[in-house]
N, C-alpha and C positions, 0 to 999 in steps of 0.2 A: 547179308543183313545190313552192313554199314556202308557199302559202296555200290555205285552204279557204273556201268560201262566198263570197258576193258582197254582204254587207250593210254593209261598211265600206270606206273608201278605203285606198290603198296609198301609202306614203311611201318614196322612194328618195333617198339622199344620199351624197355623198362628204364625209367629215368631217376637218377639221383643227382646230387650236385656234381658228380664226376662224369656225368653222361654227355659232356660236351662233344665227345667223339661222334655221337650219333648225329649231331648237327652238321657234321661234314657231309653227310649223305644228303642233306637238304639243299641240293644244288640243281634239282630238276623238279618238274611238276608232278606231284604225287596225287593219285586219285583217292588214296585213303592213308591216314597215319593214325596209329593207336599208341597211346602212352599209358603205361601202368605205373602208378606212383608208389612203387614198392620194391622190395628185394624178394626174389623168388624163394620159395620154401626150400627148394633143392640146394640153393646156394648156401643158406644157413646150415642146412642139415649136413652138408658134406665138408664144412669148414673144419680143418684139423684142430682148431683151438676152440671149438664151439663149447658153450656152457650147457649145463644140464640142470634139471630140476626147476623150481619156481623161478630162480634168478635167471635161468636160461630163457624163460618165457619173457623176461623183462628187457634184457639187453643182449646184444650179440657180442661176439668175441672182441671186436674192435674197441669196446668200451671198458675192458678190464683195467686198463691204466688211465681211465678217464680222458680218453682222447675224443671219442664220439665222432671221429672224422671218417668219411667214406674213402679217404685216400691217405697213403703214408706220406704224401708230399704236403699235407696240410700244415699250415703254420700256426693256426689257432686251435686250441684244444679246450675241452670242458674244464680241465684242471686250471687253465688260465682264467676262465670266467669265474669259477668258484673261488679262487684264491686271490685274484687281483682286480676284478672289475668292480666299479662302484656299487654300493649296496642297492641303490634304487634301480640300477640296470639289471642286477641279478633278479630283483623282484619282478621287474617288467617281463623278463624272459619267462619266468615261471608262470606269471599271470597270463600273458598274451600267447605264448607258444605252447605252454602246457595246459592252459585253461584250468589251472589248479586253484581250488577255492581256499586252500590252506597256505597260499603263497607267502603271506606275511610272516607266519611263524617259521617257515622254512628259510626265508630270506634272513631273518635275524639269527637263526642258529648257524647258518652257513658262514655268515660274517663273523660271528662269535668264535667259530672254530679256527679262524685264522690266527687268533691269539695263542693257540696251542700247536701251531704248525700247519694248519690247513688240511684240506682233503686231497689225497693223492691216489686213491684207488676206488674202484667200484664198491668194494666191500665197506670202506669207510663211509661213503655217501649213503649206502643202503642202511647202515647202522644208524646214521643221523636221522634218516627218514623214519625208521622204526621208532626211535625215541620220540620224535616229534608227534607221530600219530598216536603213540601211547598216551601222551599228555592231552592232546587236543581232540582225539577221536578220528581226525582226518575224514575223508569221504570214501566209503566203500573199502576201508582198510588200507594198510601200508602198501600192499602190492599195487593197488590201483594208483596210489599216490606216486610210488616209485616209477611206474610206467609213464605217468605224465611228466615227471621231473626229467627222466632220461629223454623223452620225446622233445621237451623244451630245449635241452642242452644240444641235442643232435641237430635240431632245426637251426639253432643259433650258430653253431660251429660251421655248418655247411652252407649257411645262407640259403636254405632250401626253398623258402617261399619266393624270394626274388628270382632264383634259378628257374622255378616252375613258371613264373610269369614270363620270363624271357623266352623260355622254350615254347610256350604256347604261341607267342607272337611269331617266332621263327618258323614254327610248323605251319601256321596259317598262311604266312607269306609264301611258302613254297608249295601250297596246294594248287592243283590244276583247277580250272573252272569246274564248278559242281563237285570238287573234291571235298572229302569229309575228314574231320579230325575227331577221334573218339578218345576220351580220357577217363580212366578209372582211378578214382581217389579212395583213400581209406580212412581219412579223418576230416573233421569239419573245417579245419583251417585250410586244407588243400581244396576241399570242395568249394568253399567260399571264394577262393581265388579263381578257380576254374569258372565258376558261374559269372563272377564280375568281369573277368577278362574276356569271356565269350561275348558278353553284352557290349563291351567296349569295341571288340573286333568288328562286330556287325554294324555298329553305329558310327564307327570311325572316330569316336572321341570317348571321353569318360562317361560312363553310364551310371544311373542310380540303381540301387538294389531292387526297387520295385518295378523297374523297366516300364513305367507308365507311358513314356514317350515313344515306345516301340510297338509295332503292330503285332498283336497276338491273334493266333487262330487255332481253332480246334479242327483237326484233320482226321477224317475217317478213311484211312487207306488200307485196303485189304492186304497189299503187298508189304506194308510196314506198319502193322498195328501197334507196335511199341512206341512209335512217335506220334502221340495223340495231340499234344499241345506244343505249338511252335511259336518262336518269336522272330519276326521278320525285320531285317534291317537293310541299310543301303548296301553293305558289303557282303551280306550273307544271311543265313538263317540258323538260329539255335533250334535244333530239332527236338531238344529235350528241355522244355521250360521247367519241368520237374525231373529230377534225376531218376534213372532206372535203377532199381535196387533188386537184390537177389530174391527169388521166390523161396518159400519154405522148403520146397524140394531141393533146391540148390544148396541151401544152408545145411540140410541134412547130409548132403554129399561132401560138403567142404565148409566146416565151421568158420574158417578164416575169412570167408567171403562175406560174412554177415554184415560187416560195416562198409562194404564196397558201394560206390555210387558211380554210375556211368552217365556222362554227359557227352553230347555229340553236336558239332557245329558243321555247317556246310557253306562253302564259299560260293559267292554269286557267280 
């Protein structure tokens, strides 16, 4: 589906902020590379310290002590951010990385909590979120809010968005001519970076979101009907001007795929 020819190898990897090891493999020309911006369900399911119930759906075991780091070698933790970072920076993380509409109330409560000892466990943070949502109503309840808060902290601790951008550039550089890079993302922040970085890669410089300066074409290819709209640039082609999303049948088989978005770029 995603690759043509048989003259070069294929690389498949899940990527987190600790996935620098897979970049070691990028020393030869690959005909296809695929990145899934997630942790596998089997990895979470088999973890000896995994959480259960509703909270288990919100956070994985590495967050019990408010670390939110993908590696034990991490020097920055969520606990550091919540208890010592400037108030405005805490708010920015909740707003930009969590896309949380109730970020101002949460920011004030988090900073206020420092006067009584701060936040040092997942349970303490969840209770603070519950109290905040009870007062202000939140958006879609406290569970949705907690999901966004933990997402924001995890992204900040692991510098995930910059790691993603760096990985995209490294993968593209190591593709063979006509090689393809496919990326599956699971939330809007990641998808936005994949889209923007793909446009920058094919144009050779910074690109605008509307990609008006790049050539767009509607392609009717029986061999690849899923790549209908393409964006052509000097260094390559974005094969998915609009991301490919799961069908209803796929969502029935795997509910966790419902937010997945696939984008594909081909090197010139």
